[in-house]
mmJSON file of the N, C-alpha and C atoms, coordinates in Angstrom:
{"data_MODEL":{"atom_site":{
"group_PDB":["ATOM","ATOM","ATOM","ATOM","ATOM","ATOM","ATOM","ATOM","ATOM","ATOM","ATOM","ATOM","ATOM","ATOM","ATOM","ATOM","ATOM","ATOM","ATOM","ATOM","ATOM","ATOM","ATOM","ATOM","ATOM","ATOM","ATOM","ATOM","ATOM","ATOM","ATOM","ATOM","ATOM","ATOM","ATOM","ATOM","ATOM","ATOM","ATOM","ATOM","ATOM","ATOM","ATOM","ATOM","ATOM","ATOM","ATOM","ATOM","ATOM","ATOM","ATOM","ATOM","ATOM","ATOM","ATOM","ATOM","ATOM","ATOM","ATOM","ATOM","ATOM","ATOM","ATOM","ATOM","ATOM","ATOM","ATOM","ATOM","ATOM","ATOM","ATOM","ATOM","ATOM","ATOM","ATOM","ATOM","ATOM","ATOM","ATOM","ATOM","ATOM","ATOM","ATOM","ATOM","ATOM","ATOM","ATOM","ATOM","ATOM","ATOM","ATOM","ATOM","ATOM","ATOM","ATOM","ATOM","ATOM","ATOM","ATOM","ATOM","ATOM","ATOM","ATOM","ATOM","ATOM","ATOM","ATOM","ATOM","ATOM","ATOM","ATOM","ATOM","ATOM","ATOM","ATOM","ATOM","ATOM","ATOM","ATOM","ATOM","ATOM","ATOM","ATOM","ATOM","ATOM","ATOM","ATOM","ATOM","ATOM","ATOM","ATOM","ATOM","ATOM","ATOM","ATOM","ATOM","ATOM","ATOM","ATOM","ATOM","ATOM","ATOM","ATOM","ATOM","ATOM","ATOM","ATOM","ATOM","ATOM","ATOM","ATOM","ATOM","ATOM","ATOM","ATOM","ATOM","ATOM","ATOM","ATOM","ATOM","ATOM","ATOM","ATOM","ATOM","ATOM","ATOM","ATOM","ATOM","ATOM","ATOM","ATOM","ATOM","ATOM","ATOM","ATOM","ATOM","ATOM","ATOM","ATOM","ATOM","ATOM","ATOM","ATOM","ATOM","ATOM","ATOM","ATOM","ATOM","ATOM","ATOM","ATOM","ATOM","ATOM","ATOM","ATOM","ATOM","ATOM","ATOM","ATOM","ATOM","ATOM","ATOM","ATOM","ATOM","ATOM","ATOM","ATOM","ATOM","ATOM","ATOM","ATOM","ATOM","ATOM","ATOM","ATOM","ATOM","ATOM","ATOM","ATOM"],
"id":[1,2,3,4,5,6,7,8,9,10,11,12,13,14,15,16,17,18,19,20,21,22,23,24,25,26,27,28,29,30,31,32,33,34,35,36,37,38,39,40,41,42,43,44,45,46,47,48,49,50,51,52,53,54,55,56,57,58,59,60,61,62,63,64,65,66,67,68,69,70,71,72,73,74,75,76,77,78,79,80,81,82,83,84,85,86,87,88,89,90,91,92,93,94,95,96,97,98,99,100,101,102,103,104,105,106,107,108,109,110,111,112,113,114,115,116,117,118,119,120,121,122,123,124,125,126,127,128,129,130,131,132,133,134,135,136,137,138,139,140,141,142,143,144,145,146,147,148,149,150,151,152,153,154,155,156,157,158,159,160,161,162,163,164,165,166,167,168,169,170,171,172,173,174,175,176,177,178,179,180,181,182,183,184,185,186,187,188,189,190,191,192,193,194,195,196,197,198,199,200,201,202,203,204,205,206,207,208,209,210,211,212,213,214,215,216,217,218,219],
"type_symbol":["N","C","C","N","C","C","N","C","C","N","C","C","N","C","C","N","C","C","N","C","C","N","C","C","N","C","C","N","C","C","N","C","C","N","C","C","N","C","C","N","C","C","N","C","C","N","C","C","N","C","C","N","C","C","N","C","C","N","C","C","N","C","C","N","C","C","N","C","C","N","C","C","N","C","C","N","C","C","N","C","C","N","C","C","N","C","C","N","C","C","N","C","C","N","C","C","N","C","C","N","C","C","N","C","C","N","C","C","N","C","C","N","C","C","N","C","C","N","C","C","N","C","C","N","C","C","N","C","C","N","C","C","N","C","C","N","C","C","N","C","C","N","C","C","N","C","C","N","C","C","N","C","C","N","C","C","N","C","C","N","C","C","N","C","C","N","C","C","N","C","C","N","C","C","N","C","C","N","C","C","N","C","C","N","C","C","N","C","C","N","C","C","N","C","C","N","C","C","N","C","C","N","C","C","N","C","C","N","C","C","N","C","C","N","C","C","N","C","C"],
"label_atom_id":["N","CA","C","N","CA","C","N","CA","C","N","CA","C","N","CA","C","N","CA","C","N","CA","C","N","CA","C","N","CA","C","N","CA","C","N","CA","C","N","CA","C","N","CA","C","N","CA","C","N","CA","C","N","CA","C","N","CA","C","N","CA","C","N","CA","C","N","CA","C","N","CA","C","N","CA","C","N","CA","C","N","CA","C","N","CA","C","N","CA","C","N","CA","C","N","CA","C","N","CA","C","N","CA","C","N","CA","C","N","CA","C","N","CA","C","N","CA","C","N","CA","C","N","CA","C","N","CA","C","N","CA","C","N","CA","C","N","CA","C","N","CA","C","N","CA","C","N","CA","C","N","CA","C","N","CA","C","N","CA","C","N","CA","C","N","CA","C","N","CA","C","N","CA","C","N","CA","C","N","CA","C","N","CA","C","N","CA","C","N","CA","C","N","CA","C","N","CA","C","N","CA","C","N","CA","C","N","CA","C","N","CA","C","N","CA","C","N","CA","C","N","CA","C","N","CA","C","N","CA","C","N","CA","C","N","CA","C","N","CA","C","N","CA","C","N","CA","C","N","CA","C","N","CA","C"],
"label_alt_id":[null,null,null,null,null,null,null,null,null,null,null,null,null,null,null,null,null,null,null,null,null,null,null,null,null,null,null,null,null,null,null,null,null,null,null,null,null,null,null,null,null,null,null,null,null,null,null,null,null,null,null,null,null,null,null,null,null,null,null,null,null,null,null,null,null,null,null,null,null,null,null,null,null,null,null,null,null,null,null,null,null,null,null,null,null,null,null,null,null,null,null,null,null,null,null,null,null,null,null,null,null,null,null,null,null,null,null,null,null,null,null,null,null,null,null,null,null,null,null,null,null,null,null,null,null,null,null,null,null,null,null,null,null,null,null,null,null,null,null,null,null,null,null,null,null,null,null,null,null,null,null,null,null,null,null,null,null,null,null,null,null,null,null,null,null,null,null,null,null,null,null,null,null,null,null,null,null,null,null,null,null,null,null,null,null,null,null,null,null,null,null,null,null,null,null,null,null,null,null,null,null,null,null,null,null,null,null,null,null,null,null,null,null,null,null,null,null,null,null],
"label_comp_id":["MET","MET","MET","ALA","ALA","ALA","SER","SER","SER","THR","THR","THR","GLY","GLY","GLY","THR","THR","THR","ILE","ILE","ILE","GLY","GLY","GLY","ARG","ARG","ARG","LEU","LEU","LEU","VAL","VAL","VAL","ARG","ARG","ARG","ASP","ASP","ASP","ARG","ARG","ARG","GLY","GLY","GLY","PHE","PHE","PHE","GLY","GLY","GLY","PHE","PHE","PHE","ILE","ILE","ILE","ARG","ARG","ARG","ASP","ASP","ASP","GLU","GLU","GLU","GLN","GLN","GLN","GLY","GLY","GLY","GLU","GLU","GLU","GLU","GLU","GLU","THR","THR","THR","PHE","PHE","PHE","PHE","PHE","PHE","HIS","HIS","HIS","HIS","HIS","HIS","SER","SER","SER","ALA","ALA","ALA","VAL","VAL","VAL","GLU","GLU","GLU","GLY","GLY","GLY","GLY","GLY","GLY","PRO","PRO","PRO","ALA","ALA","ALA","GLY","GLY","GLY","PHE","PHE","PHE","ASP","ASP","ASP","ALA","ALA","ALA","LEU","LEU","LEU","ARG","ARG","ARG","GLU","GLU","GLU","GLY","GLY","GLY","GLN","GLN","GLN","GLN","GLN","GLN","VAL","VAL","VAL","THR","THR","THR","PHE","PHE","PHE","ASP","ASP","ASP","ARG","ARG","ARG","GLU","GLU","GLU","ARG","ARG","ARG","ASP","ASP","ASP","PRO","PRO","PRO","ARG","ARG","ARG","GLY","GLY","GLY","ARG","ARG","ARG","GLY","GLY","GLY","TYR","TYR","TYR","ARG","ARG","ARG","ALA","ALA","ALA","ALA","ALA","ALA","ARG","ARG","ARG","VAL","VAL","VAL","GLN","GLN","GLN","VAL","VAL","VAL","ALA","ALA","ALA","GLY","GLY","GLY","PRO","PRO","PRO"],
"label_asym_id":["A","A","A","A","A","A","A","A","A","A","A","A","A","A","A","A","A","A","A","A","A","A","A","A","A","A","A","A","A","A","A","A","A","A","A","A","A","A","A","A","A","A","A","A","A","A","A","A","A","A","A","A","A","A","A","A","A","A","A","A","A","A","A","A","A","A","A","A","A","A","A","A","A","A","A","A","A","A","A","A","A","A","A","A","A","A","A","A","A","A","A","A","A","A","A","A","A","A","A","A","A","A","A","A","A","A","A","A","A","A","A","A","A","A","A","A","A","A","A","A","A","A","A","A","A","A","A","A","A","A","A","A","A","A","A","A","A","A","A","A","A","A","A","A","A","A","A","A","A","A","A","A","A","A","A","A","A","A","A","A","A","A","A","A","A","A","A","A","A","A","A","A","A","A","A","A","A","A","A","A","A","A","A","A","A","A","A","A","A","A","A","A","A","A","A","A","A","A","A","A","A","A","A","A","A","A","A","A","A","A","A","A","A","A","A","A","A","A","A"],
"label_entity_id":["1","1","1","1","1","1","1","1","1","1","1","1","1","1","1","1","1","1","1","1","1","1","1","1","1","1","1","1","1","1","1","1","1","1","1","1","1","1","1","1","1","1","1","1","1","1","1","1","1","1","1","1","1","1","1","1","1","1","1","1","1","1","1","1","1","1","1","1","1","1","1","1","1","1","1","1","1","1","1","1","1","1","1","1","1","1","1","1","1","1","1","1","1","1","1","1","1","1","1","1","1","1","1","1","1","1","1","1","1","1","1","1","1","1","1","1","1","1","1","1","1","1","1","1","1","1","1","1","1","1","1","1","1","1","1","1","1","1","1","1","1","1","1","1","1","1","1","1","1","1","1","1","1","1","1","1","1","1","1","1","1","1","1","1","1","1","1","1","1","1","1","1","1","1","1","1","1","1","1","1","1","1","1","1","1","1","1","1","1","1","1","1","1","1","1","1","1","1","1","1","1","1","1","1","1","1","1","1","1","1","1","1","1","1","1","1","1","1","1"],
"label_seq_id":[1,1,1,2,2,2,3,3,3,4,4,4,5,5,5,6,6,6,7,7,7,8,8,8,9,9,9,10,10,10,11,11,11,12,12,12,13,13,13,14,14,14,15,15,15,16,16,16,17,17,17,18,18,18,19,19,19,20,20,20,21,21,21,22,22,22,23,23,23,24,24,24,25,25,25,26,26,26,27,27,27,28,28,28,29,29,29,30,30,30,31,31,31,32,32,32,33,33,33,34,34,34,35,35,35,36,36,36,37,37,37,38,38,38,39,39,39,40,40,40,41,41,41,42,42,42,43,43,43,44,44,44,45,45,45,46,46,46,47,47,47,48,48,48,49,49,49,50,50,50,51,51,51,52,52,52,53,53,53,54,54,54,55,55,55,56,56,56,57,57,57,58,58,58,59,59,59,60,60,60,61,61,61,62,62,62,63,63,63,64,64,64,65,65,65,66,66,66,67,67,67,68,68,68,69,69,69,70,70,70,71,71,71,72,72,72,73,73,73],
"pdbx_PDB_ins_code":[null,null,null,null,null,null,null,null,null,null,null,null,null,null,null,null,null,null,null,null,null,null,null,null,null,null,null,null,null,null,null,null,null,null,null,null,null,null,null,null,null,null,null,null,null,null,null,null,null,null,null,null,null,null,null,null,null,null,null,null,null,null,null,null,null,null,null,null,null,null,null,null,null,null,null,null,null,null,null,null,null,null,null,null,null,null,null,null,null,null,null,null,null,null,null,null,null,null,null,null,null,null,null,null,null,null,null,null,null,null,null,null,null,null,null,null,null,null,null,null,null,null,null,null,null,null,null,null,null,null,null,null,null,null,null,null,null,null,null,null,null,null,null,null,null,null,null,null,null,null,null,null,null,null,null,null,null,null,null,null,null,null,null,null,null,null,null,null,null,null,null,null,null,null,null,null,null,null,null,null,null,null,null,null,null,null,null,null,null,null,null,null,null,null,null,null,null,null,null,null,null,null,null,null,null,null,null,null,null,null,null,null,null,null,null,null,null,null,null],
"Cartn_x":[-2.912,-2.396,-2.05,-0.933,-0.439,-1.233,-1.533,-2.145,-1.077,-1.347,-0.449,-1.252,-0.62,-1.296,-0.261,-0.703,0.153,-0.142,0.782,0.621,-0.23,-1.47,-2.384,-2.157,-1.939,-1.928,-1.191,-0.214,0.535,0.101,-0.047,-0.364,0.902,1.956,3.263,3.222,2.683,2.585,1.922,0.898,0.067,0.376,1.37,1.922,1.021,0.289,-0.54,-0.663,-1.355,-1.487,-2.584,-2.723,-3.778,-3.135,-3.436,-2.919,-4.091,-3.935,-5.101,-4.703,-5.645,-5.436,-5.649,-5.674,-5.729,-7.216,-8.17,-9.582,-10.034,-9.019,-9.272,-9.744,-9.811,-10.315,-9.075,-9.248,-8.295,-8.286,-7.122,-6.872,-6.105,-6.482,-5.786,-4.469,-3.401,-2.191,-1.609,-1.18,-0.439,1.095,1.802,3.308,3.881,3.257,3.767,3.681,2.851,2.692,3.567,4.551,5.544,6.708,7.141,8.423,9.516,10.453,11.649,11.458,10.332,10.075,9.872,10.29,10.15,10.893,12.019,12.784,12.071,11.285,10.64,9.527,8.758,7.55,8.139,9.159,9.767,10.153,10.539,11.073,9.815,8.713,7.537,7.244,6.736,6.389,5.051,4.221,3.032,3.201,2.432,2.56,3.394,4.095,5.083,4.279,4.746,4.026,4.493,3.607,3.806,2.939,3.422,2.617,2.231,1.058,0.499,-0.498,-0.846,-1.894,-2.898,-4.185,-5.355,-5.878,-6.181,-6.671,-7.857,-8.759,-9.813,-9.255,-9.699,-9.258,-9.936,-9.273,-9.756,-10.792,-10.723,-11.722,-13.017,-13.07,-14.496,-14.46,-13.42,-13.379,-13.112,-13.565,-13.324,-11.935,-11.191,-9.99,-8.848,-7.661,-6.381,-5.183,-4.215,-3.128,-2.105,-1.482,-0.372,0.667,1.833,3.091,3.272,3.238,3.535,4.969,5.234,6.603,6.671,7.656,8.01,8.01,7.341,7.357,8.531,8.94,10.135,11.438,12.395,13.834,14.12],
"Cartn_y":[5.949,4.578,3.717,3.215,2.276,0.928,0.455,-0.814,-1.743,-3.021,-4.029,-4.769,-5.073,-5.832,-6.45,-7.213,-7.787,-7.233,-7.079,-6.619,-7.719,-7.373,-8.414,-8.433,-7.152,-7.167,-5.822,-5.9,-4.771,-4.658,-3.458,-3.048,-2.185,-2.699,-1.854,-0.929,-1.341,-0.537,0.718,0.788,1.919,2.547,1.912,2.599,2.501,1.455,1.317,-0.095,-0.28,-1.641,-1.608,-2.849,-2.985,-3.849,-3.276,-4.023,-4.643,-5.924,-6.686,-6.655,-6.022,-5.878,-7.176,-7.19,-8.358,-8.877,-7.998,-8.44,-8.833,-8.87,-9.299,-8.102,-6.885,-5.734,-5.255,-4.841,-4.381,-2.831,-2.243,-0.783,-0.353,0.552,1.074,1.75,1.787,2.655,2.949,4.281,4.729,4.749,4.609,4.523,5.615,6.779,7.943,7.869,6.886,6.629,5.799,5.128,4.21,4.902,4.526,5.104,4.569,5.558,5.13,5.505,6.165,6.727,5.583,5.885,4.821,3.554,3.658,2.344,1.629,2.112,1.414,0.686,1.307,0.737,-0.35,-0.107,-1.252,-2.482,-2.357,-3.384,-4.294,-3.647,-4.422,-5.685,-6.704,-7.936,-8.368,-9.097,-9.561,-10.534,-10.479,-11.416,-10.796,-9.66,-9.056,-8.295,-8.362,-7.618,-6.257,-5.225,-3.823,-3.322,-2.094,-1.219,-0.065,0.509,1.755,2.443,3.652,4.474,4.565,4.343,4.516,5.875,6.471,7.787,7.873,8.939,9.125,9.678,9.236,9.778,11.118,12.141,13.466,13.591,12.561,12.665,11.937,11.435,10.771,9.303,8.769,7.304,6.408,6.608,5.734,5.938,4.918,5.039,4.595,5.188,4.79,4.683,4.042,3.792,4.948,5.361,6.406,5.87,6.41,6.019,4.507,3.895,2.43,2.053,1.187,0.717,-0.748,-1.423,-2.801,-3.048,-3.97,-4.332,-5.174,-5.01,-5.78,-5.225,-6.059,-5.613,-5.357],
"Cartn_z":[13.246,13.711,12.486,12.553,11.442,11.485,10.301,10.084,9.349,9.488,8.864,7.894,6.793,5.705,4.818,3.774,2.74,1.503,0.478,-0.826,-1.505,-1.91,-2.636,-4.097,-4.591,-6.019,-6.45,-7.399,-7.814,-9.43,-9.834,-11.263,-11.475,-11.785,-11.908,-13.061,-14.215,-15.484,-15.168,-14.206,-13.993,-12.581,-11.822,-10.634,-9.447,-9.273,-8.02,-7.698,-6.522,-5.995,-4.843,-4.234,-3.246,-2.073,-0.912,0.277,0.94,1.285,1.993,3.529,4.324,5.732,6.447,7.781,8.639,8.602,8.154,8.105,6.657,5.813,4.438,3.384,3.973,3.145,2.301,1.032,0.218,0.252,0.296,0.332,-0.899,-1.567,-2.77,-2.315,-2.976,-2.769,-4.066,-4.118,-5.278,-5.057,-6.069,-5.885,-5.08,-5.219,-4.501,-3.023,-2.536,-1.091,-0.487,-1.377,-0.768,-0.293,0.888,1.41,0.582,0.337,-0.622,-2.064,-2.353,-3.803,-4.728,-6.061,-6.978,-6.786,-6.218,-6.011,-4.899,-3.979,-2.879,-3.412,-4.461,-5.123,-5.974,-6.709,-7.49,-6.734,-5.515,-4.684,-4.129,-4.128,-3.536,-4.245,-3.477,-4.169,-3.484,-4.315,-3.972,-2.732,-1.572,-0.456,0.593,0.303,1.185,2.293,3.517,4.563,4.715,4.829,4.9,6.115,6.473,7.368,6.4,6.946,6.2,7.023,6.728,7.32,6.493,6.809,6.02,6.214,4.997,5.064,4.077,4.133,3.33,1.886,0.831,-0.421,-0.665,-1.047,-1.049,-2.186,-3.139,-4.224,-3.903,-2.71,-2.376,-2.67,-2.998,-3.462,-2.255,-1.158,0.051,0.595,0.882,1.661,0.767,1.174,0.459,1.441,1.11,1.94,1.671,2.808,2.757,3.77,3.445,4.131,4.258,3.042,2.951,3.192,3.863,4.036,4.372,4.049,4.249,5.867,6.284,7.765,8.008,9.348,9.806,9.433,9.766,9.564,8.017],
"occupancy":[1.0,1.0,1.0,1.0,1.0,1.0,1.0,1.0,1.0,1.0,1.0,1.0,1.0,1.0,1.0,1.0,1.0,1.0,1.0,1.0,1.0,1.0,1.0,1.0,1.0,1.0,1.0,1.0,1.0,1.0,1.0,1.0,1.0,1.0,1.0,1.0,1.0,1.0,1.0,1.0,1.0,1.0,1.0,1.0,1.0,1.0,1.0,1.0,1.0,1.0,1.0,1.0,1.0,1.0,1.0,1.0,1.0,1.0,1.0,1.0,1.0,1.0,1.0,1.0,1.0,1.0,1.0,1.0,1.0,1.0,1.0,1.0,1.0,1.0,1.0,1.0,1.0,1.0,1.0,1.0,1.0,1.0,1.0,1.0,1.0,1.0,1.0,1.0,1.0,1.0,1.0,1.0,1.0,1.0,1.0,1.0,1.0,1.0,1.0,1.0,1.0,1.0,1.0,1.0,1.0,1.0,1.0,1.0,1.0,1.0,1.0,1.0,1.0,1.0,1.0,1.0,1.0,1.0,1.0,1.0,1.0,1.0,1.0,1.0,1.0,1.0,1.0,1.0,1.0,1.0,1.0,1.0,1.0,1.0,1.0,1.0,1.0,1.0,1.0,1.0,1.0,1.0,1.0,1.0,1.0,1.0,1.0,1.0,1.0,1.0,1.0,1.0,1.0,1.0,1.0,1.0,1.0,1.0,1.0,1.0,1.0,1.0,1.0,1.0,1.0,1.0,1.0,1.0,1.0,1.0,1.0,1.0,1.0,1.0,1.0,1.0,1.0,1.0,1.0,1.0,1.0,1.0,1.0,1.0,1.0,1.0,1.0,1.0,1.0,1.0,1.0,1.0,1.0,1.0,1.0,1.0,1.0,1.0,1.0,1.0,1.0,1.0,1.0,1.0,1.0,1.0,1.0,1.0,1.0,1.0,1.0,1.0,1.0,1.0,1.0,1.0,1.0,1.0,1.0],
"B_iso_or_equiv":[0.0,0.0,0.0,0.0,0.0,0.0,0.0,0.0,0.0,0.0,0.0,0.0,0.0,0.0,0.0,0.0,0.0,0.0,0.0,0.0,0.0,0.0,0.0,0.0,0.0,0.0,0.0,0.0,0.0,0.0,0.0,0.0,0.0,0.0,0.0,0.0,0.0,0.0,0.0,0.0,0.0,0.0,0.0,0.0,0.0,0.0,0.0,0.0,0.0,0.0,0.0,0.0,0.0,0.0,0.0,0.0,0.0,0.0,0.0,0.0,0.0,0.0,0.0,0.0,0.0,0.0,0.0,0.0,0.0,0.0,0.0,0.0,0.0,0.0,0.0,0.0,0.0,0.0,0.0,0.0,0.0,0.0,0.0,0.0,0.0,0.0,0.0,0.0,0.0,0.0,0.0,0.0,0.0,0.0,0.0,0.0,0.0,0.0,0.0,0.0,0.0,0.0,0.0,0.0,0.0,0.0,0.0,0.0,0.0,0.0,0.0,0.0,0.0,0.0,0.0,0.0,0.0,0.0,0.0,0.0,0.0,0.0,0.0,0.0,0.0,0.0,0.0,0.0,0.0,0.0,0.0,0.0,0.0,0.0,0.0,0.0,0.0,0.0,0.0,0.0,0.0,0.0,0.0,0.0,0.0,0.0,0.0,0.0,0.0,0.0,0.0,0.0,0.0,0.0,0.0,0.0,0.0,0.0,0.0,0.0,0.0,0.0,0.0,0.0,0.0,0.0,0.0,0.0,0.0,0.0,0.0,0.0,0.0,0.0,0.0,0.0,0.0,0.0,0.0,0.0,0.0,0.0,0.0,0.0,0.0,0.0,0.0,0.0,0.0,0.0,0.0,0.0,0.0,0.0,0.0,0.0,0.0,0.0,0.0,0.0,0.0,0.0,0.0,0.0,0.0,0.0,0.0,0.0,0.0,0.0,0.0,0.0,0.0,0.0,0.0,0.0,0.0,0.0,0.0],
"pdbx_formal_charge":[null,null,null,null,null,null,null,null,null,null,null,null,null,null,null,null,null,null,null,null,null,null,null,null,null,null,null,null,null,null,null,null,null,null,null,null,null,null,null,null,null,null,null,null,null,null,null,null,null,null,null,null,null,null,null,null,null,null,null,null,null,null,null,null,null,null,null,null,null,null,null,null,null,null,null,null,null,null,null,null,null,null,null,null,null,null,null,null,null,null,null,null,null,null,null,null,null,null,null,null,null,null,null,null,null,null,null,null,null,null,null,null,null,null,null,null,null,null,null,null,null,null,null,null,null,null,null,null,null,null,null,null,null,null,null,null,null,null,null,null,null,null,null,null,null,null,null,null,null,null,null,null,null,null,null,null,null,null,null,null,null,null,null,null,null,null,null,null,null,null,null,null,null,null,null,null,null,null,null,null,null,null,null,null,null,null,null,null,null,null,null,null,null,null,null,null,null,null,null,null,null,null,null,null,null,null,null,null,null,null,null,null,null,null,null,null,null,null,null],
"auth_seq_id":[1,1,1,2,2,2,3,3,3,4,4,4,5,5,5,6,6,6,7,7,7,8,8,8,9,9,9,10,10,10,11,11,11,12,12,12,13,13,13,14,14,14,15,15,15,16,16,16,17,17,17,18,18,18,19,19,19,20,20,20,21,21,21,22,22,22,23,23,23,24,24,24,25,25,25,26,26,26,27,27,27,28,28,28,29,29,29,30,30,30,31,31,31,32,32,32,33,33,33,34,34,34,35,35,35,36,36,36,37,37,37,38,38,38,39,39,39,40,40,40,41,41,41,42,42,42,43,43,43,44,44,44,45,45,45,46,46,46,47,47,47,48,48,48,49,49,49,50,50,50,51,51,51,52,52,52,53,53,53,54,54,54,55,55,55,56,56,56,57,57,57,58,58,58,59,59,59,60,60,60,61,61,61,62,62,62,63,63,63,64,64,64,65,65,65,66,66,66,67,67,67,68,68,68,69,69,69,70,70,70,71,71,71,72,72,72,73,73,73],
"auth_comp_id":["MET","MET","MET","ALA","ALA","ALA","SER","SER","SER","THR","THR","THR","GLY","GLY","GLY","THR","THR","THR","ILE","ILE","ILE","GLY","GLY","GLY","ARG","ARG","ARG","LEU","LEU","LEU","VAL","VAL","VAL","ARG","ARG","ARG","ASP","ASP","ASP","ARG","ARG","ARG","GLY","GLY","GLY","PHE","PHE","PHE","GLY","GLY","GLY","PHE","PHE","PHE","ILE","ILE","ILE","ARG","ARG","ARG","ASP","ASP","ASP","GLU","GLU","GLU","GLN","GLN","GLN","GLY","GLY","GLY","GLU","GLU","GLU","GLU","GLU","GLU","THR","THR","THR","PHE","PHE","PHE","PHE","PHE","PHE","HIS","HIS","HIS","HIS","HIS","HIS","SER","SER","SER","ALA","ALA","ALA","VAL","VAL","VAL","GLU","GLU","GLU","GLY","GLY","GLY","GLY","GLY","GLY","PRO","PRO","PRO","ALA","ALA","ALA","GLY","GLY","GLY","PHE","PHE","PHE","ASP","ASP","ASP","ALA","ALA","ALA","LEU","LEU","LEU","ARG","ARG","ARG","GLU","GLU","GLU","GLY","GLY","GLY","GLN","GLN","GLN","GLN","GLN","GLN","VAL","VAL","VAL","THR","THR","THR","PHE","PHE","PHE","ASP","ASP","ASP","ARG","ARG","ARG","GLU","GLU","GLU","ARG","ARG","ARG","ASP","ASP","ASP","PRO","PRO","PRO","ARG","ARG","ARG","GLY","GLY","GLY","ARG","ARG","ARG","GLY","GLY","GLY","TYR","TYR","TYR","ARG","ARG","ARG","ALA","ALA","ALA","ALA","ALA","ALA","ARG","ARG","ARG","VAL","VAL","VAL","GLN","GLN","GLN","VAL","VAL","VAL","ALA","ALA","ALA","GLY","GLY","GLY","PRO","PRO","PRO"],
"auth_asym_id":["A","A","A","A","A","A","A","A","A","A","A","A","A","A","A","A","A","A","A","A","A","A","A","A","A","A","A","A","A","A","A","A","A","A","A","A","A","A","A","A","A","A","A","A","A","A","A","A","A","A","A","A","A","A","A","A","A","A","A","A","A","A","A","A","A","A","A","A","A","A","A","A","A","A","A","A","A","A","A","A","A","A","A","A","A","A","A","A","A","A","A","A","A","A","A","A","A","A","A","A","A","A","A","A","A","A","A","A","A","A","A","A","A","A","A","A","A","A","A","A","A","A","A","A","A","A","A","A","A","A","A","A","A","A","A","A","A","A","A","A","A","A","A","A","A","A","A","A","A","A","A","A","A","A","A","A","A","A","A","A","A","A","A","A","A","A","A","A","A","A","A","A","A","A","A","A","A","A","A","A","A","A","A","A","A","A","A","A","A","A","A","A","A","A","A","A","A","A","A","A","A","A","A","A","A","A","A","A","A","A","A","A","A","A","A","A","A","A","A"],
"auth_atom_id":["N","CA","C","N","CA","C","N","CA","C","N","CA","C","N","CA","C","N","CA","C","N","CA","C","N","CA","C","N","CA","C","N","CA","C","N","CA","C","N","CA","C","N","CA","C","N","CA","C","N","CA","C","N","CA","C","N","CA","C","N","CA","C","N","CA","C","N","CA","C","N","CA","C","N","CA","C","N","CA","C","N","CA","C","N","CA","C","N","CA","C","N","CA","C","N","CA","C","N","CA","C","N","CA","C","N","CA","C","N","CA","C","N","CA","C","N","CA","C","N","CA","C","N","CA","C","N","CA","C","N","CA","C","N","CA","C","N","CA","C","N","CA","C","N","CA","C","N","CA","C","N","CA","C","N","CA","C","N","CA","C","N","CA","C","N","CA","C","N","CA","C","N","CA","C","N","CA","C","N","CA","C","N","CA","C","N","CA","C","N","CA","C","N","CA","C","N","CA","C","N","CA","C","N","CA","C","N","CA","C","N","CA","C","N","CA","C","N","CA","C","N","CA","C","N","CA","C","N","CA","C","N","CA","C","N","CA","C","N","CA","C","N","CA","C","N","CA","C","N","CA","C","N","CA","C"],
"pdbx_PDB_model_num":[1,1,1,1,1,1,1,1,1,1,1,1,1,1,1,1,1,1,1,1,1,1,1,1,1,1,1,1,1,1,1,1,1,1,1,1,1,1,1,1,1,1,1,1,1,1,1,1,1,1,1,1,1,1,1,1,1,1,1,1,1,1,1,1,1,1,1,1,1,1,1,1,1,1,1,1,1,1,1,1,1,1,1,1,1,1,1,1,1,1,1,1,1,1,1,1,1,1,1,1,1,1,1,1,1,1,1,1,1,1,1,1,1,1,1,1,1,1,1,1,1,1,1,1,1,1,1,1,1,1,1,1,1,1,1,1,1,1,1,1,1,1,1,1,1,1,1,1,1,1,1,1,1,1,1,1,1,1,1,1,1,1,1,1,1,1,1,1,1,1,1,1,1,1,1,1,1,1,1,1,1,1,1,1,1,1,1,1,1,1,1,1,1,1,1,1,1,1,1,1,1,1,1,1,1,1,1,1,1,1,1,1,1,1,1,1,1,1,1]
}}}
């Protein structure tokens, strides 16, 4: 099930960021999880609303976002 949140922080030079969900929790995302590839990641801005799926990190580091895409039109 997709969740909604806003881009809370981007670390462009390292290719990742954090999404703050509706409860205020932050979820890590890697640039490879953004729909649209590298151009999709580069187009993201802090404060922008996105949808994403939360999944367990296979390395045991909690949760991460997958299938991140800009919300709305």
